[in-house]
Phi, psi and omega in degrees: 000135180298137181303134180225112184307328180292331187270353181250104182304143181304329180306323184285349183246003188247147174292166186302318182298321179292320178300315181297317178296319179297317179297319178297321178295318177303313183296322183281302183290316181298320181297320181294331183250022187303323184296338181268355190263161180279156163253157187295136173278337179216152172232129169268106194261358181146192356277159178304140179062032178242015178097021182295321178293318179298318179294319178300314180298321179294313181295326180297341177277351180294139183301339182260358185256131175241120184287166175292174186276120171077327185216144183288329183240121181275334181054046179281318188274355183234016178220171175299351175304337180301333180291343178288339178095166187294331179296323176298317179296316178308322186296345183271001186242162185293156170291130189300313184298320180292321179296318179298319178294322183297321183260357179071034181169192180290119181268157169233160179221167180190180178216169180229110177229095191289355175278345180304321182296323187266337185290133186291340182256342188301314181299319178299316183292318178298317179301321183284322190259337183231072188291350181243351184291140180263144185246138179243129178242128174254137177230147176220176176314114185294338177292310178292328176299314180298316180296317179295319179297320179297319178299318181293313181296325177294314180298328181275356180084010180268353180226133180242353182265148171299163188301312183297319178295321179297322176296318179296328184273347190304313183299317180287324178297321184269356183303121177081350185292317180297320178296321178295319180295319179292325181285328182228098184301343179270353183286130176253124180258115178298315182293319180298322182282322191250345190234018180266065184293320176279313186302319183289340179269359176273076194292320192302313184292332176289320179291319177301319178300318177296318178302318182290323184273319190259325187108130184301327183292344181257008182236124177246125179252126180232146174276132180303316182297322179292322184285318189256328192252341187278336185077003180280135180284341189300314180298319179294319178296320177300319180297312181296319178297318179300322181270357181070030181260146176294157183301134178192146179219130177295152178300326181208135177277126184288159172237084183280151172064017177282132182230123177291152179199176174295152181292158177290128179302145185301320183292330176284324175301314180295318179299314182287322176306315181294319180300320188269000184305305183296321180295321179290328176294320177293322177296318179302320178297325179286320182284333185084010177199162179289132177303146187301329182286351177256002180281000000 
């Protein structure tokens, strides 16, 4: 996709000191002008390692879309930042009148925080605070998703175990964490956020929860492979229709955060395939067709 200054958040081009200063400015100036600012028309809520950053970058290039200030993901609904209140969240988005002038018509904005899909409180909070916002869920082969997540968590220093050992540890690491999060909405679980390699790929129950909380008509589920790799226009057209955006297509869909690595060992592929069989069948019932990775 041709570089478009509007589509590349300033955060991605700035050193850390500038980013920190920018965030402080957003919180101060944005908070004071919160009443004039937009709330998101869309949220890309997950799943992690399913192309949420790539989709955000692509959508940010649309002539009618204005991204949030400095960062693609505010992480308001899945962190203690929620205690700051909706006005704090408001402060992270553009002033509506300026955004409309910038695009020459009615602008929309949104953010991408892929933990929203998996977090036990995020859906409840979104339902309460954003009654009109539309949610986008991306899904991919959960086996490759788990492997990719492990590579990311390792690179970030949040994982020290090899992939197979991390899979063996997942149940004990997460034991009781969901119950603690439900009992104390301010509790942050390191293991739930960083070590749920299997749990995050069990898509169907997460999507059903959103349907129950948000409404099925406000949730769009797309396969990453169909959107980015197939070259078919239909998924992209469905997305634009869902968001009420006029027809437009980027010259090229980006693949952000992709990292080459050694292939997944066959015995782990078989183990994970077996784990996800029932979950993928439930997902197929929601999608109305068999997921592409099961064909």
